[in-house]
C-alpha positions as CSV (number, residue, x, y, z in Angstrom):
1,M,-18.7,-42.7,-14.6
2,S,-17.4,-43.7,-11.1
3,Q,-19.5,-43.2,-8.0
4,A,-16.8,-40.8,-6.6
5,S,-17.1,-38.5,-9.6
6,A,-20.9,-38.4,-9.7
7,P,-21.2,-35.7,-7.0
8,A,-18.7,-33.5,-8.8
9,W,-20.7,-33.8,-12.1
10,R,-23.9,-33.0,-10.2
11,D,-22.3,-29.9,-8.7
12,R,-21.1,-28.8,-12.1
13,L,-24.6,-29.3,-13.7
14,G,-26.2,-27.5,-10.8
15,L,-23.8,-24.5,-11.3
16,I,-24.5,-24.5,-15.1
17,A,-28.2,-24.5,-14.4
18,L,-27.9,-21.7,-11.9
19,L,-25.9,-19.6,-14.3
20,A,-28.5,-20.3,-17.1
21,V,-31.2,-18.9,-14.9
22,A,-29.2,-16.1,-13.3
23,A,-27.6,-14.6,-16.5
24,P,-30.9,-13.6,-18.2
25,L,-32.1,-12.2,-14.8
26,A,-28.9,-10.1,-14.5
27,V,-29.3,-8.8,-18.0
28,L,-32.9,-7.8,-17.2
29,V,-31.8,-6.0,-14.0
30,I,-29.3,-4.1,-16.0
31,V,-31.3,-3.1,-19.1
32,A,-34.9,-2.8,-17.9
33,P,-36.2,0.8,-18.2
34,L,-38.0,2.2,-15.3
35,D,-39.8,5.6,-14.7
36,L,-38.9,7.7,-11.6
37,T,-41.2,5.9,-9.2
38,G,-40.1,2.5,-10.4
39,Q,-36.4,3.3,-10.2
40,W,-36.8,4.6,-6.6
41,L,-38.6,1.3,-5.7
42,F,-35.7,-0.5,-7.3
43,A,-33.2,1.5,-5.3
44,A,-35.0,0.7,-2.1
45,G,-35.1,-3.0,-3.1
46,V,-31.4,-3.0,-3.5
47,I,-30.3,-0.9,-0.5
48,A,-32.4,-2.6,2.1
49,P,-31.1,-6.2,1.4
50,L,-27.5,-5.0,1.2
51,M,-27.8,-3.4,4.7
52,L,-29.3,-6.7,6.0
53,M,-26.5,-8.7,4.5
54,L,-23.8,-6.6,6.2
55,R,-24.6,-8.4,9.4
56,R,-23.4,-11.7,7.9
57,P,-19.6,-12.0,7.8
58,S,-19.3,-15.1,5.6
59,R,-17.4,-15.1,2.3
60,R,-20.4,-16.3,0.4
61,T,-22.3,-13.3,1.6
62,T,-19.5,-11.1,0.5
63,V,-19.6,-12.6,-3.0
64,I,-23.4,-12.0,-3.2
65,I,-22.9,-8.4,-2.1
66,C,-20.3,-7.9,-4.8
67,V,-22.5,-9.5,-7.5
68,V,-25.4,-7.2,-6.6
69,S,-23.1,-4.2,-6.6
70,V,-21.8,-5.1,-10.1
71,M,-25.3,-5.4,-11.4
72,V,-26.6,-2.1,-10.1
73,S,-23.4,-0.3,-11.1
74,T,-23.6,-1.7,-14.6
75,R,-27.3,-0.7,-14.7
76,Y,-26.3,2.9,-13.9
77,I,-23.6,2.9,-16.7
78,F,-26.1,1.4,-19.2
79,W,-28.6,4.1,-18.3
80,R,-26.0,6.8,-18.6
81,A,-24.9,5.5,-22.0
82,T,-28.4,5.1,-23.5
83,Q,-30.4,7.8,-21.9
84,T,-28.3,10.8,-20.8
85,L,-25.7,11.5,-23.5
86,E,-26.9,14.4,-25.6
87,F,-24.3,16.6,-27.3
88,D,-25.7,19.7,-29.1
89,H,-22.3,21.4,-29.3
90,F,-18.6,20.8,-28.8
91,S,-18.5,22.0,-25.2
92,G,-21.3,19.6,-24.3
93,L,-19.3,16.8,-26.0
94,L,-16.2,17.8,-24.2
95,L,-17.7,18.2,-20.7
96,G,-20.5,15.6,-20.8
97,G,-18.5,13.0,-22.7
98,G,-15.5,13.6,-20.5
99,L,-17.6,12.9,-17.3
100,F,-19.0,9.7,-18.8
101,L,-15.6,8.4,-19.8
102,A,-14.4,9.1,-16.2
103,E,-17.4,7.2,-14.9
104,L,-16.8,4.3,-17.3
105,F,-13.2,4.2,-16.1
106,A,-14.2,4.1,-12.4
107,W,-16.8,1.4,-13.2
108,F,-14.2,-0.8,-15.0
109,I,-11.7,-0.4,-12.1
110,H,-14.4,-1.3,-9.7
111,L,-15.1,-4.5,-11.5
112,L,-11.4,-5.4,-11.8
113,G,-10.9,-4.6,-8.1
114,I,-13.8,-6.9,-7.1
115,F,-12.4,-9.7,-9.2
116,Q,-8.9,-9.2,-7.7
117,T,-9.8,-9.1,-4.0
118,V,-13.2,-10.9,-3.5
119,W,-11.5,-14.1,-2.3
120,P,-8.1,-13.5,-0.7
121,L,-5.9,-16.6,-0.4
122,R,-4.3,-15.7,3.0
123,R,-1.4,-18.1,2.6
124,P,0.2,-19.4,5.9
125,P,3.9,-19.8,6.4
126,V,5.4,-23.3,6.3
127,A,8.2,-24.6,8.4
128,L,11.7,-25.2,7.1
129,E,12.3,-28.9,6.4
130,G,15.4,-31.0,7.1
131,D,18.6,-30.4,8.9
132,D,20.6,-27.2,8.5
133,R,22.7,-28.8,5.8
134,D,19.5,-29.3,3.7
135,L,18.4,-25.7,3.8
136,P,18.9,-23.5,0.7
137,T,21.7,-20.9,0.8
138,V,20.5,-17.3,1.0
139,D,22.2,-14.1,-0.2
140,V,20.7,-10.9,1.3
141,Y,21.0,-7.8,-0.9
142,I,20.7,-4.4,0.7
143,P,21.0,-1.8,-2.1
144,T,21.8,1.8,-1.3
145,Y,22.7,4.9,-3.2
146,N,22.6,8.2,-1.3
147,E,21.0,7.2,2.0
148,S,22.7,8.0,5.3
149,L,24.7,5.3,7.1
150,S,22.5,5.8,10.3
151,V,19.6,4.5,8.3
152,V,21.5,1.6,6.6
153,R,23.3,0.4,9.7
154,T,20.3,-1.0,11.5
155,T,19.1,-2.8,8.4
156,V,22.4,-4.5,8.0
157,F,22.6,-5.6,11.6
158,A,19.1,-7.0,11.5
159,A,19.7,-8.9,8.3
160,M,22.8,-10.5,9.8
161,A,20.8,-11.5,13.0
162,M,18.1,-13.4,11.2
163,D,17.5,-16.9,12.6
164,Y,19.2,-19.0,9.9
165,P,22.3,-21.3,9.8
166,P,25.3,-18.9,9.6
167,D,27.0,-20.9,6.9
168,K,23.9,-20.7,4.7
169,L,23.4,-16.9,5.0
170,R,25.5,-14.1,3.5
171,V,24.6,-10.4,3.7
172,Y,25.8,-7.9,1.1
173,L,25.7,-4.1,1.2
174,L,25.3,-3.0,-2.4
175,D,26.7,0.6,-2.4
176,D,25.9,2.4,-5.7
177,G,27.2,5.6,-4.0
178,R,30.7,4.1,-3.8
179,R,31.3,5.7,-0.3
180,P,34.4,4.8,1.7
181,E,32.6,5.1,5.0
182,F,30.2,2.4,3.9
183,R,33.0,0.1,2.9
184,R,34.6,0.6,6.3
185,F,31.3,-0.1,8.1
186,A,30.8,-3.3,6.1
187,Q,34.3,-4.5,7.0
188,S,33.8,-3.7,10.7
189,A,30.3,-5.3,10.7
190,G,31.4,-8.4,8.9
191,C,29.1,-8.3,5.9
192,G,29.9,-8.3,2.2
193,Y,30.4,-5.0,0.3
194,L,29.8,-4.7,-3.4
195,T,29.9,-1.8,-5.7
196,R,30.3,-1.1,-9.5
197,G,31.8,1.6,-11.7
198,D,28.5,3.1,-13.0
199,N,24.9,3.6,-12.0
200,L,23.3,2.1,-15.2
201,H,19.6,1.1,-14.7
202,A,19.7,2.4,-11.1
203,K,18.5,-0.1,-8.5
204,A,17.9,-2.9,-11.1
205,G,21.5,-2.5,-12.4
206,N,22.8,-2.5,-8.8
207,L,21.1,-5.8,-8.1
208,N,22.1,-7.3,-11.4
209,A,25.8,-6.4,-10.8
210,A,25.7,-8.4,-7.6
211,L,24.2,-11.6,-9.1
212,P,27.3,-13.0,-10.8
213,R,29.4,-12.1,-7.7
214,T,27.3,-14.1,-5.2
215,R,26.2,-17.8,-5.1
216,G,23.1,-18.1,-2.9
217,E,20.2,-20.3,-4.2
218,L,17.8,-17.6,-2.9
219,I,18.1,-13.9,-3.2
220,C,16.5,-12.0,-0.3
221,I,16.2,-8.2,-0.9
222,F,15.7,-5.4,1.6
223,D,15.6,-1.7,0.8
224,C,18.2,0.0,3.0
225,D,15.6,1.3,5.5
226,H,13.6,-2.0,5.8
227,V,14.6,-3.8,9.0
228,A,14.0,-7.5,9.1
229,T,12.8,-9.4,12.1
230,R,14.7,-12.5,13.2
231,A,11.9,-14.7,12.0
232,F,11.9,-13.5,8.4
233,L,13.6,-16.5,6.8
234,Q,12.0,-19.0,9.2
235,M,8.6,-17.8,8.0
236,T,9.3,-17.6,4.3
237,A,12.1,-19.8,3.0
238,G,10.1,-23.0,3.6
239,W,7.8,-22.3,0.7
240,F,10.8,-22.6,-1.7
241,Q,11.4,-26.1,-0.4
242,R,7.8,-27.1,-0.8
243,D,7.4,-25.7,-4.4
244,P,10.3,-26.0,-6.8
245,R,8.6,-23.8,-9.3
246,L,8.2,-20.9,-6.8
247,A,10.2,-17.9,-8.1
248,L,9.0,-15.1,-5.8
249,L,7.7,-14.8,-2.3
250,Q,6.7,-11.3,-1.2
251,T,5.9,-10.0,2.3
252,P,4.2,-6.7,3.4
253,H,6.0,-3.3,3.5
254,H,5.1,-2.1,7.0
255,F,6.2,1.3,8.1
256,Y,7.0,2.2,11.7
257,S,7.0,5.9,11.0
258,L,4.0,8.0,10.0
259,D,3.5,9.0,6.4
260,P,2.7,12.7,5.6
261,V,-1.1,12.1,5.8
262,Q,-0.9,10.4,9.1
263,R,1.5,12.9,10.6
264,N,0.0,16.2,9.3
265,L,-3.7,15.6,9.7
266,P,-5.3,16.1,13.1
267,H,-5.5,12.6,14.8
268,G,-4.0,11.2,11.6
269,E,-1.9,8.7,13.5
270,S,-5.0,6.6,14.0
271,L,-5.5,6.2,10.3
272,P,-4.2,3.1,8.5
273,G,-1.2,3.8,6.3
274,E,-1.8,4.3,2.6
275,G,-0.1,1.0,1.7
276,E,-2.1,-1.1,4.0
277,L,-4.9,-1.5,1.4
278,F,-2.4,-2.9,-1.1
279,Y,-0.5,-5.2,1.3
280,D,-3.5,-6.3,3.4
281,V,-6.1,-6.7,0.7
282,V,-4.8,-6.5,-2.9
283,Q,-1.7,-8.8,-2.6
284,D,-3.7,-11.5,-0.8
285,G,-6.1,-11.4,-3.7
286,N,-3.3,-11.5,-6.2
287,D,-1.9,-14.6,-4.5
288,L,-5.1,-16.5,-5.3
289,W,-4.5,-15.9,-9.0
290,N,-0.7,-16.6,-8.9
291,A,-0.2,-12.9,-9.7
292,T,1.7,-11.6,-6.6
293,F,3.6,-8.5,-7.4
294,F,7.3,-8.1,-6.5
295,C,7.6,-4.8,-4.6
296,G,11.3,-4.3,-4.6
297,S,12.0,-5.2,-0.9
298,C,11.1,-7.6,1.8
299,A,11.0,-10.4,-0.7
300,I,12.8,-13.6,-1.7
301,I,13.5,-14.6,-5.3
302,R,14.9,-17.9,-6.6
303,R,18.2,-17.3,-8.3
304,S,17.6,-19.8,-11.1
305,S,14.3,-18.0,-12.1
306,L,16.1,-14.7,-12.2
307,E,18.8,-16.2,-14.5
308,E,16.2,-17.5,-16.8
309,V,14.7,-14.1,-17.4
310,G,18.0,-12.3,-17.6
311,G,18.0,-10.8,-14.1
312,F,16.1,-7.9,-12.7
313,A,14.2,-5.8,-15.3
314,G,15.8,-2.5,-16.1
315,E,13.6,-1.3,-18.9
316,T,11.2,0.6,-16.6
317,V,11.5,2.6,-13.4
318,T,9.4,0.0,-11.6
319,E,11.9,-2.8,-11.9
320,D,10.1,-4.8,-9.2
321,A,6.7,-5.3,-10.8
322,H,8.3,-5.7,-14.2
323,T,10.5,-8.5,-12.9
324,A,7.5,-10.3,-11.4
325,L,5.7,-10.0,-14.7
326,K,8.6,-11.5,-16.6
327,L,8.9,-14.4,-14.2
328,Q,5.2,-15.2,-14.4
329,R,5.3,-15.1,-18.2
330,R,7.8,-17.9,-18.0
331,G,5.5,-20.0,-15.9
332,W,7.1,-19.5,-12.6
333,R,4.9,-19.2,-9.5
334,S,4.6,-16.4,-7.0
335,A,3.4,-16.3,-3.4
336,Y,2.5,-13.8,-0.7
337,I,2.6,-14.1,3.1
338,N,0.6,-11.4,4.8
339,I,2.7,-11.3,8.0
340,R,4.7,-8.2,9.0
341,L,8.2,-9.6,9.1
342,S,10.1,-6.3,8.5
343,A,9.5,-2.6,8.9
344,G,10.8,0.5,7.2
345,L,10.6,4.3,7.1
346,A,7.7,6.1,5.4
347,T,8.4,9.3,3.4
348,E,8.7,12.2,5.8
349,R,7.5,15.1,3.6
350,L,4.5,15.5,1.3
351,A,6.7,16.6,-1.6
352,L,8.8,13.4,-1.3
353,H,5.6,11.3,-1.0
354,I,4.3,12.8,-4.2
355,G,7.6,12.3,-6.0
356,Q,7.6,8.6,-5.0
357,R,4.1,8.0,-6.2
358,A,4.8,9.9,-9.5
359,R,7.7,7.4,-10.1
360,W,5.3,4.5,-9.4
361,A,2.7,6.0,-11.8
362,R,5.3,6.5,-14.5
363,G,6.7,3.0,-14.1
364,M,3.3,1.2,-14.2
365,T,2.4,3.3,-17.3
366,Q,5.6,2.2,-18.9
367,L,4.7,-1.4,-18.3
368,L,1.3,-0.7,-19.8
369,R,3.0,0.5,-23.0
370,L,6.2,-1.6,-23.2
371,D,5.1,-5.0,-21.8
372,N,1.3,-4.9,-21.8
373,P,-0.1,-7.8,-19.8
374,L,-3.0,-8.2,-22.2
375,T,-0.6,-9.1,-25.0
376,G,2.2,-11.6,-25.3
377,R,2.4,-15.2,-24.1
378,G,2.6,-16.9,-20.7
379,L,0.0,-15.3,-18.5
380,S,-3.4,-16.7,-17.6
381,L,-6.5,-14.5,-18.0
382,S,-6.7,-13.9,-14.2
383,Q,-3.0,-12.8,-14.1
384,R,-3.6,-10.4,-17.0
385,L,-6.6,-8.9,-15.3
386,C,-4.7,-8.4,-12.0
387,Y,-1.8,-6.7,-13.8
388,L,-4.2,-4.6,-15.9
389,N,-5.9,-3.3,-12.8
390,A,-2.6,-2.3,-11.2
391,M,-1.5,-0.5,-14.3
392,L,-4.9,1.2,-15.0
393,H,-5.2,2.2,-11.4
394,F,-2.4,4.8,-11.9
395,Q,-4.4,6.4,-14.7
396,F,-6.8,7.8,-12.1
397,P,-5.5,11.4,-12.2
398,L,-7.6,12.7,-15.2
399,P,-10.8,10.9,-14.1
400,R,-10.4,12.2,-10.5
401,I,-9.9,15.8,-11.7
402,V,-13.0,15.4,-13.9
403,F,-15.0,14.2,-10.9
404,L,-13.8,17.1,-8.8
405,T,-14.5,19.9,-11.3
406,S,-17.6,18.7,-13.3
407,P,-20.1,20.7,-11.1
408,L,-18.5,23.9,-12.4
409,A,-19.9,23.3,-15.8
410,Y,-23.4,24.0,-14.5
411,L,-22.6,26.3,-11.7
412,L,-20.4,28.7,-13.8
413,A,-21.6,28.1,-17.3
414,G,-25.1,26.7,-16.9
415,Q,-24.3,23.6,-18.9
416,N,-25.8,20.2,-17.9
417,V,-23.2,17.4,-18.1
418,I,-25.9,14.8,-17.5
419,H,-29.0,15.2,-19.6
420,A,-31.6,13.9,-17.2
421,P,-33.8,15.3,-14.4
422,A,-32.0,15.7,-11.1
423,A,-34.5,13.4,-9.3
424,L,-33.9,10.6,-11.9
425,I,-30.1,11.0,-11.6
426,F,-30.4,10.6,-7.8
427,A,-32.6,7.5,-8.2
428,Y,-30.1,5.8,-10.5
429,A,-26.9,7.0,-8.8
430,L,-27.9,6.2,-5.3
431,P,-27.9,2.4,-5.5
432,H,-24.8,2.5,-7.7
433,L,-22.8,4.6,-5.2
434,F,-24.3,2.8,-2.1
435,G,-23.4,-0.6,-3.5
436,A,-19.9,0.5,-4.3
437,L,-19.4,1.9,-0.8
438,I,-20.7,-1.3,0.8
439,V,-18.4,-3.4,-1.3
440,T,-15.4,-1.1,-0.5
441,N,-16.2,-1.3,3.2
442,R,-16.7,-5.1,3.0
443,L,-13.5,-5.9,1.1
444,Q,-11.2,-3.3,2.7
445,S,-12.6,-3.5,6.2
446,H,-10.3,-1.6,8.6
447,R,-7.5,-1.2,6.0
448,R,-9.0,1.9,4.5
449,G,-11.9,4.0,5.9
450,L,-14.7,5.1,3.6
451,F,-13.7,8.0,1.3
452,W,-10.0,7.8,2.2
453,S,-9.3,6.4,-1.2
454,E,-10.9,9.5,-2.7
455,I,-8.8,11.7,-0.4
456,Y,-5.5,10.0,-1.3
457,E,-6.4,10.2,-5.0
458,T,-7.3,13.8,-4.7
459,L,-4.0,14.6,-3.0
460,L,-2.0,13.0,-5.8
461,A,-4.2,13.6,-8.9
462,F,-2.9,17.0,-10.1
463,H,0.8,15.9,-9.7
464,L,0.5,12.5,-11.3
465,L,-1.4,13.8,-14.3
466,R,1.6,15.0,-16.2
467,P,3.9,11.9,-15.7
468,T,1.1,9.5,-16.7
469,L,0.1,11.4,-19.8
470,E,3.7,11.9,-20.8
471,T,4.5,8.3,-20.4
472,L,1.5,7.1,-22.3
473,I,2.8,9.2,-25.2
474,D,6.5,8.4,-24.8
475,P,7.1,5.4,-22.5
476,R,10.9,5.8,-22.7
477,R,10.8,9.1,-20.7
478,G,11.7,9.3,-17.0
479,K,14.3,7.9,-14.8
480,F,14.6,6.1,-11.5
481,N,14.7,8.5,-8.5
482,V,15.7,7.4,-5.0
483,T,13.2,8.5,-2.3
484,A,15.0,10.2,0.6
485,K,14.4,8.6,4.0
486,G,15.4,9.3,7.6
487,G,15.4,13.1,7.4
488,T,14.2,15.7,9.9
489,I,11.9,18.8,9.6
490,E,13.6,21.5,11.7
491,K,10.5,23.9,11.6
492,G,6.9,23.4,10.7
493,Y,5.7,25.0,7.5
494,F,2.9,25.0,4.9
495,D,4.0,23.4,1.6
496,Y,1.7,25.5,-0.6
497,R,3.4,24.4,-3.8
498,S,2.3,20.8,-3.3
499,V,-1.3,21.9,-3.0
500,L,-1.6,25.0,-5.1
501,P,-3.7,23.2,-7.7
502,H,-6.0,22.0,-4.9
503,I,-6.4,25.6,-3.5
504,I,-7.2,27.0,-7.0
505,T,-9.8,24.2,-7.6
506,A,-11.4,24.7,-4.2
507,G,-11.6,28.5,-4.8
508,L,-13.3,27.9,-8.2
509,L,-15.8,25.5,-6.5
510,V,-16.6,28.1,-3.8
511,V,-17.2,30.7,-6.5
512,G,-19.3,28.3,-8.4
513,V,-21.6,27.6,-5.5
514,F,-22.1,31.3,-4.9
515,V,-22.8,32.0,-8.6
516,G,-25.2,29.1,-8.7
517,V,-27.2,30.4,-5.7
518,G,-27.2,33.8,-7.4
519,R,-28.6,32.3,-10.6
520,L,-31.3,30.6,-8.5
521,I,-32.3,33.9,-6.9
522,W,-32.4,35.5,-10.3
523,G,-34.6,32.7,-11.6
524,S,-32.2,31.3,-14.2
525,A,-31.4,28.0,-12.4
526,E,-33.5,24.8,-12.0
527,V,-33.7,23.9,-8.2
528,G,-33.1,20.2,-8.5
529,T,-30.1,20.5,-10.8
530,L,-28.7,23.3,-8.6
531,V,-29.0,21.1,-5.5
532,L,-27.4,18.2,-7.2
533,N,-24.4,20.2,-8.4
534,T,-24.1,22.1,-5.1
535,A,-24.0,18.9,-3.1
536,W,-21.4,17.5,-5.6
537,S,-19.3,20.7,-5.1
538,I,-19.4,20.4,-1.3
539,F,-18.2,16.8,-1.5
540,S,-15.4,17.8,-3.8
541,L,-14.5,20.6,-1.4
542,L,-14.3,18.2,1.5
543,L,-11.9,16.0,-0.4
544,L,-9.8,19.1,-1.5
545,S,-9.8,20.5,2.1
546,A,-8.4,17.2,3.5
547,A,-5.7,17.2,0.8
548,I,-4.8,20.8,1.6
549,M,-4.5,20.1,5.3
550,V,-1.9,17.5,4.6
551,A,0.4,20.3,3.3
552,R,0.9,21.6,6.9
553,E,4.2,19.9,7.6
554,T,4.7,19.4,11.3
555,Q,8.1,19.7,13.0
556,Q,10.1,16.5,13.3
557,L,13.4,16.8,15.1
558,R,14.2,13.3,16.1
559,N,16.7,11.5,13.8
560,D,15.6,8.1,15.2
561,V,11.9,7.3,15.0
562,R,10.4,6.0,18.2
563,V,8.0,3.1,17.9
564,K,5.5,1.7,20.4
565,A,7.2,-1.2,22.1
566,R,6.6,-3.0,25.4
567,I,10.0,-4.5,26.2
568,P,10.9,-5.7,29.8
569,V,13.9,-3.8,31.2
570,T,15.9,-3.5,34.4
571,V,16.6,0.1,35.3
572,Y,19.7,1.1,37.3
573,F,19.8,4.3,39.4
574,D,22.8,6.4,40.5
575,D,22.0,5.6,44.2
576,G,22.4,1.8,43.6
577,R,18.7,0.9,43.3
578,T,17.4,-1.3,40.5
579,I,13.8,-1.9,39.4
580,E,12.0,-3.9,36.8
581,A,9.9,-1.9,34.3
582,M,8.5,-1.9,30.8
583,T,9.2,0.4,27.9
584,E,6.5,2.5,26.3
585,D,8.4,3.3,23.2
586,A,11.9,2.8,21.9
587,S,14.4,3.6,19.1
588,T,18.0,3.2,18.4
589,G,18.5,6.6,20.0
590,G,16.6,6.2,23.2
591,L,13.5,4.9,25.0
592,S,10.7,5.8,27.4
593,I,10.1,3.7,30.5
594,R,6.9,3.6,32.6
595,L,8.1,3.7,36.2
596,P,6.3,2.1,39.1
597,P,3.7,4.3,40.8
598,G,5.0,6.4,43.6
599,L,8.7,6.1,42.6
600,R,10.5,9.4,42.9
601,V,13.3,10.0,40.4
602,N,15.4,13.1,39.9
603,E,16.5,14.4,36.5
604,T,19.8,12.5,36.6
605,G,18.7,9.4,38.5
606,V,18.8,6.7,35.7
607,T,22.3,5.6,34.7
608,D,21.9,2.3,32.8
609,V,19.2,0.1,31.3
610,D,19.3,-3.6,30.8
611,I,17.1,-4.5,27.8
612,H,15.8,-8.1,28.2
613,T,16.4,-9.8,24.8
614,G,15.9,-13.4,25.8
615,G,19.7,-14.0,25.5
616,A,22.8,-12.5,27.1
617,E,22.2,-9.3,29.0
618,L,22.3,-6.0,27.1
619,I,23.2,-3.2,29.6
620,L,23.5,0.2,27.9
621,P,24.4,3.6,29.4
622,V,21.7,6.2,29.2
623,R,21.1,9.9,30.0
624,T,17.9,11.1,31.6
625,I,16.1,13.6,29.4
626,A,13.0,14.2,31.5
627,V,10.7,12.4,34.0
628,D,7.0,13.3,33.5
629,D,3.9,11.6,35.0
630,G,5.8,8.5,35.9
631,V,7.5,8.1,32.5
632,A,11.3,8.5,32.2
633,R,12.5,9.6,28.8
634,L,16.1,8.4,28.2
635,S,18.7,8.7,25.4
636,F,21.5,6.4,24.9
637,E,25.1,7.5,25.5
638,T,27.8,6.7,22.9
639,L,27.5,3.0,22.1
640,T,30.1,0.6,20.6
641,L,29.4,-1.1,17.3
642,H,28.6,-4.4,19.1
643,Q,26.1,-2.6,21.3
644,Q,24.5,-0.8,18.3
645,R,24.1,-4.2,16.6
646,R,22.4,-5.8,19.6
647,L,20.2,-2.8,20.3
648,G,18.9,-2.6,16.8
649,V,17.9,-6.2,16.8
650,A,16.4,-6.0,20.3
651,I,14.1,-3.1,19.3
652,M,13.4,-3.6,15.6
653,G,14.2,-7.3,15.0
654,R,12.0,-9.1,17.5
655,S,10.0,-11.8,15.7
656,D,6.6,-10.4,16.7
657,A,7.6,-6.7,16.6
658,W,5.1,-5.6,14.0
659,Q,2.4,-8.4,13.9
660,T,-1.3,-7.7,14.2
661,A,-3.7,-10.0,16.0
662,D,-4.9,-11.4,12.7
663,Q,-1.3,-12.1,11.6
664,R,-0.5,-13.9,14.8
665,S,-3.5,-16.1,14.1
666,N,-2.2,-16.7,10.6
667,L,1.2,-17.6,12.0
668,S,-0.3,-20.0,14.5
669,A,-2.3,-21.7,11.7
670,G,0.9,-22.1,9.7
671,A,2.7,-23.6,12.8
672,A,-0.2,-26.0,13.2
673,A,0.0,-27.0,9.6
């Protein structure tokens, strides 16, 4: 053995010795029976150190917290399985057994989630190498079906403006709607226009139809509402030069408009978007295990890898994840760069939001049935577990409904679903729940507030139950549906149909609490058990109430979403004055400008605005809508196609338009490398 390899062997032996000591200790922690006093002491001995460890930000501490959480959660499940399952009749088996299976599902998903995200890779971008002639050729695909041209136009302009050698970049509008106005727009804009005679396999078929008609070495895909920044290819394409076996590079889906939860809840705009957990946490974790998911947009795929697997997968309604799975089965590698290099539109209305998630749930369930990651060749164990977690996650509707309604068994029917004293249930459940919350907060950080996962699942559970169960039984059912984007809401209303199951369930829980209190007064209820189920019901009511509030759709009249943007401008007035100012928000339809203090402006004072883009001047005619508290709200007058192109790039395509402080740091690290 060489001297250089000796330390490595010592480290391995040390790790083996540590595991040899720790494994029996972990088993003892999980299976050791304790009475009520002993279990409360155990709970205190777990919670106190966890709270102390929260002050230490290191990754090693995070791993320790996760290990402790797994042990105490497994202890709770072991106790439930061995001490609390008593079924004297069928209803007890149905209710008590159903709750235990729901807890078992949640415990397994918790373990898979920790494995998937405990050590995120956080891959930096790498610079392109060589002269322009050495760079790979890129075809940009923008698939569309029934979306409006006003949505698609900005996406096309931004794609054509990406910083990349013009002779190496070709943009194609893939119009499955076969609309003459789209053909005319593509001709006037100077991009390619491709269509086909049918709509077989929906989006996957649209993309596959374009493959033999284009020649680029790399295929860059943007949904028709996802606007690329100029730096997109600069930050991503270099990885394909560095790694010849890299098939897929995915970037985040960032949304510059609010989703229904953010828009409809009071102060909801301050909440992270629903997708931020997946794109800021899960995908970075997947990247460590070479299990990055293709998400259908804002991604690059190597043409040769697609040709090897027969193109984009059309067997399921989630062609994106299925395509990535096929590529990884063939030994191709995947990558994820967590930098916001594009932005799109979120679903405007709750009903559309639910429909989109139902399609995702159906598609991932189809994958579970038709191309199960646990079977077949080509995947590593870690890849199988990452895909399994994603597919099982969408089976949450039935367990979530069980958790919401289980207190009703005791409150309305007097049946215990957990056969143990209430105090002992508290003693076992408290460290389990506390540990899970600590891990969730630690791994998800600002990407998802505590309990928001429960609220999102509650909002969707009743609607996703049918498509998931149907697809488990018959995976061939269902078809691809395009999610409408870019609409308006003329008048606010309450979408009671989307939350009718939530209202009924909330009503039953309220009745259950009153009935339970009545039974206590009449002497037929045990105090501890009643307190446990009442507290459980109140928590369920809080989740249901938040979900119901989302159904209050607020008015949305603007066709163009305004985004927060500080862009330097020169403002021209009708009396000949000019001033330098900064925008507060902007869109392709207008902008708001903060005027200097003390400046007096009448309602028609501003005539033109020069938006500073770092290149040639961009002077656009505007109409003054209002001037309030030193802010001038302006709308653009009729613009030429050339002006529209430059305006869209200036507002939506700036290289740092959507980056967070963490992502700027990641970008700097990549530049240094």
